[in-house]
C-alpha positions in Angstrom: 100.8 120.9 70.1 102.6 119.9 66.9 101.6 123.2 65.3 104.3 125.0 67.2 107.0 123.1 65.2 108.9 124.4 62.2 108.3 122.4 59.1 111.1 119.9 58.3 111.4 118.5 61.8 111.3 114.7 62.0 108.7 112.9 64.2 111.1 112.1 67.0 112.5 115.6 67.0 108.9 116.9 66.9 107.9 115.1 70.1 111.1 116.3 71.9 110.6 119.9 70.8 106.9 119.9 71.6 107.6 118.7 75.2 110.3 121.2 75.7 108.3 124.2 74.4 105.5 123.3 76.8 107.7 124.9 79.5 106.7 128.2 78.0 103.0 127.7 78.7 101.6 130.5 80.8 104.9 132.4 80.9 105.3 136.1 80.0 107.7 136.8 77.1 108.8 140.2 75.9 110.2 140.3 72.3 111.9 143.5 71.2 111.8 143.9 67.5 109.0 141.3 67.5 107.1 142.7 64.5 109.9 142.0 62.0 110.4 138.8 59.9 112.1 136.7 62.7 110.2 138.4 65.5 106.8 137.8 64.0 107.6 134.2 63.3 108.9 133.8 66.8 105.9 135.4 68.5 103.5 133.2 66.5 105.4 130.2 67.7 105.4 131.4 71.3 101.6 132.1 71.2 101.0 128.6 69.9 103.0 127.3 72.8 100.5 129.3 75.0 102.9 131.9 76.2 101.7 135.5 76.9 103.7 137.7 74.5 104.4 141.4 74.4 106.1 142.9 71.4 108.0 146.2 71.5 108.8 147.6 68.1 109.1 151.0 66.4 107.2 149.7 63.3 109.3 151.7 60.9 111.7 149.1 59.5 110.0 149.1 56.0 108.5 152.0 54.0 104.8 152.6 53.5 103.6 150.6 56.5 104.7 147.4 54.8 105.7 145.9 58.2 102.1 145.7 59.5 100.8 144.2 56.2 103.6 141.7 55.7 104.2 140.2 59.1 100.8 140.5 60.8 102.0 140.5 64.4 98.8 142.3 65.4 96.8 139.3 64.4 98.7 136.8 66.5 97.1 137.5 69.9 100.1 139.4 71.1 100.2 142.7 72.8 102.0 145.2 70.5 103.6 148.3 72.0 104.8 150.7 69.4 107.9 152.3 70.9 111.6 152.6 71.1 113.9 150.4 73.1 115.8 153.5 74.3 112.6 154.6 76.2 113.7 153.4 79.6 110.3 154.0 81.3 108.5 152.0 78.6 111.0 149.2 78.8 110.8 149.0 82.6 107.0 148.8 82.5 107.1 146.0 79.9 109.6 144.0 81.8 107.7 144.2 85.1 106.5 140.6 85.6 108.2 139.2 82.5 109.7 135.7 82.7 111.7 135.9 79.5 113.1 138.5 77.1 114.2 138.0 73.5 116.2 141.1 72.3 115.9 141.1 68.6 115.4 144.8 68.0 118.2 146.3 65.9 119.1 148.5 63.0 119.8 145.3 61.2 120.7 146.2 57.6 124.4 146.1 56.9 124.4 148.7 54.2 122.1 151.0 56.2 124.4 150.8 59.2 127.4 151.7 57.1 125.6 154.8 55.7 124.1 155.8 59.0 126.4 154.7 61.9 124.7 157.3 64.1 121.4 155.5 63.8 123.1 152.1 64.3 124.7 153.4 67.5 121.5 154.7 68.9 119.5 151.5 68.1 122.1 148.8 68.6 124.2 150.2 71.4 122.2 152.7 73.3 119.0 150.7 73.0 120.7 147.4 73.9 122.2 149.0 77.0 118.7 150.1 78.2 117.3 146.6 77.6 120.2 144.9 79.5 120.1 147.3 82.4 116.4 147.0 82.8 116.5 143.2 82.4 119.2 143.0 85.1 117.0 145.1 87.4 113.8 143.1 86.8 113.0 139.6 87.9 113.6 138.0 84.5 114.6 134.4 84.3 116.5 134.6 81.0 117.3 136.9 78.1 118.2 135.6 74.6 120.4 138.1 72.8 120.1 138.0 69.0 123.5 138.4 67.4 124.9 137.7 64.0 127.4 135.6 62.1 128.6 139.0 60.8 130.9 139.2 63.9 133.1 136.6 62.2 133.7 138.7 59.1 135.9 136.7 56.7 137.4 134.7 59.5 141.1 134.5 60.4 143.5 136.0 57.8 145.0 133.4 55.5 142.1 131.0 55.3 141.2 129.8 51.9 138.0 128.2 50.5 134.7 128.2 52.3 135.4 129.1 55.9 133.7 127.3 58.8 133.0 129.5 61.7 133.1 128.0 65.2 132.0 130.0 68.2 135.6 129.9 69.6 137.1 131.7 66.6 138.3 135.3 67.3 135.8 137.7 65.8 136.8 139.8 62.8 133.9 142.3 62.2 134.0 144.2 58.9 131.1 146.5 59.3 129.4 148.9 61.6 126.6 146.4 62.0 129.0 143.6 63.0 130.8 145.9 65.4 127.5 146.8 67.1 126.5 143.1 67.5 129.9 142.1 68.9 129.6 144.9 71.5 126.1 143.7 72.4 127.5 140.2 73.0 130.2 141.5 75.3 127.9 143.8 77.2 125.4 141.0 77.7 128.1 138.8 79.3 129.4 141.6 81.4 126.2 143.1 82.6 123.9 140.1 83.0 126.7 137.9 84.2 127.4 140.3 87.0 123.7 140.5 87.8 123.2 136.8 88.0 120.5 136.9 85.2 120.5 133.9 82.8 121.3 134.7 79.2 122.1 133.0 75.9 123.6 134.5 72.8 122.5 133.3 69.3 124.6 134.1 66.3 122.1 133.9 63.4 123.5 133.0 60.0 121.7 134.2 56.8 118.0 134.3 57.6 115.6 134.0 54.7 112.0 133.0 53.9 108.6 134.5 53.0 107.4 137.2 53.4 110.8 138.8 53.4 111.2 141.7 51.0 114.3 143.8 50.1 114.8 147.4 51.2 115.9 150.2 48.9 119.7 150.6 48.8 120.3 147.3 50.6 122.3 144.3 49.4 121.1 142.0 52.2 118.4 139.3 52.0 119.7 137.7 48.8 116.9 135.2 48.3 114.3 138.0 48.2 116.5 140.3 46.1 117.3 137.7 43.5 113.9 136.1 43.3 112.1 139.5 42.9 114.5 140.6 40.2 114.0 137.4 38.3 110.2 137.7 38.6 110.3 141.2 37.2 112.6 140.2 34.3 115.5 142.2 35.7 118.9 140.6 35.8 120.0 138.9 39.0 122.9 141.0 40.3 125.8 139.0 41.6 128.0 141.3 43.6 131.6 140.3 43.1 130.4 137.4 40.9 128.4 135.8 43.7 131.3 133.9 45.2 130.4 134.9 48.7 129.5 132.0 50.9 126.5 132.1 53.2 124.9 129.6 55.5 121.2 130.0 54.7 118.7 129.3 57.6 115.0 129.4 57.0 113.1 131.8 59.3 111.0 129.0 60.7 114.1 127.2 61.9 115.5 130.4 63.3 112.3 131.0 65.3 112.3 127.5 66.7 116.0 127.8 67.7 115.2 131.1 69.5 112.3 129.6 71.4 114.4 126.6 72.4 117.2 128.9 73.7 114.6 130.3 76.2 114.1 126.9 77.9 117.1 124.7 77.3 119.2 124.5 80.5 122.4 123.9 78.6 122.1 127.2 76.8 122.7 129.3 79.9 125.7 131.6 79.4 126.5 130.1 76.0 127.1 131.7 72.6 125.8 129.4 69.8 125.7 129.5 66.1 122.3 129.1 64.5 123.1 127.7 61.0 122.8 124.6 58.9 126.5 123.9 58.6 126.2 123.9 54.8 128.0 126.5 52.7 126.0 128.0 49.8 127.3 130.7 47.5 125.2 133.6 46.3 125.5 132.2 42.7 124.2 128.9 44.0 121.0 130.6 45.2 120.6 132.4 41.9 120.8 129.1 40.1 118.1 127.6 42.3 115.8 130.5 41.5 116.5 130.8 37.8 114.5 127.7 36.7 111.4 129.1 38.2 111.6 132.2 35.9 112.4 131.3 32.3 114.7 133.9 30.7 116.4 134.7 33.9 119.9 136.1 33.5 122.8 137.2 35.7 125.1 140.3 35.8 128.2 140.8 37.8 128.6 144.0 39.8 131.3 145.1 42.2 131.2 143.6 45.7 130.5 146.3 48.4 133.4 146.7 50.9 131.1 145.8 53.8 129.9 142.5 52.2 132.1 139.7 53.6 133.1 136.7 51.7 131.6 134.9 54.6 131.4 131.3 55.6 129.2 128.7 57.2 128.4 127.6 60.8 130.1 125.0 62.9 127.0 123.3 64.4 128.4 120.9 67.0 127.5 123.3 69.9 124.0 123.8 68.4 123.3 120.1 68.2 124.7 119.4 71.7 123.1 122.2 73.7 119.8 122.5 71.9 119.5 118.9 70.9 118.2 120.1 67.5 119.3 121.1 64.0 117.6 123.1 61.3 115.3 120.9 59.1 114.5 123.0 56.0 117.0 122.7 53.1 117.9 125.7 51.0 116.3 124.1 47.9 113.0 123.6 49.8 113.2 127.1 51.3 113.8 128.8 48.0 110.9 126.9 46.4 108.6 128.0 49.3 109.7 131.6 48.7 109.1 131.4 45.0 105.6 129.9 45.6 104.8 132.7 48.0 106.1 135.3 45.6 104.0 134.0 42.7 100.9 133.6 44.8 101.0 137.0 46.5 99.8 140.0 44.5 101.7 143.1 45.6 104.6 141.1 47.1 107.0 143.1 45.1 107.5 146.5 46.7 106.4 149.5 44.6 109.8 151.0 44.4 111.3 147.9 42.9 108.3 147.4 40.5 108.8 150.9 39.3 112.5 150.2 38.6 111.5 147.3 36.4 108.9 149.4 34.6 
């Protein structure tokens, strides 16, 4: 069953992870938002572990039906239900008989949440409340709540240099999106804790990897943004000079961590960073991309107010509770993305290609 493993895991780790994921064989898992980048990678992993997977997704995260083309969740042997997490009747039906839930559905773009807090509220708060209430009422073994390192903001005031974010730090959310994720964390603890339903909360750091594509008007997903600009001959835009620090985690590692959170006993009731523990600046990423596209150049633009200076994950809790760490380096992950970009006709969305033309 080694095919369920993310690339980059060593042989000993592979044996350990394989045996642990065997606990999912024959179980029923519901993944909200399971047709996005992370969700589709996770559902593929769960299917290879022989779990029965149902995906609930609105299928409107990208323009022009790109979500179906890019992530291919319909070809993974999963049951895809196109619907809204606020639809209580639909959620209740899907959770009937489910063993596990991964709640990944969200209005997840920072800039989009800032522009449309009303949509963020409906998706990230109203929808999450429905999922939590129905999970508490159903006979679900465990829910994994997908949160974000955005809850840390820039960390405590007065820190200088790259900031390391441990799970015990007080949160400092700087955006509508971060606020909604912090609320979801608190509500998970309150509601599922009172119901006696097992839960784990994962704070994803900066997820990247093919076939991720940027969205119009967004400044998220910097590997995709910078690589596509370089490929098109456009300057790579460094907001604020690119000094922001991110902890980049490949989507394959993110998916594996999420699957492990379903089965690891030590994860019950815990909040855990999913990161590499290595700080990487936006400029560093641009400089990894540039050699692949001769003639690449940078421009400096203002840093958006909701774009935190950021930091990197403390990973002690991840290593201890999951007995695992991410295995794909940023250099390797960027090279994979560039190879995919160069080998995939039509990977660049039309709206961005038209901008270059």
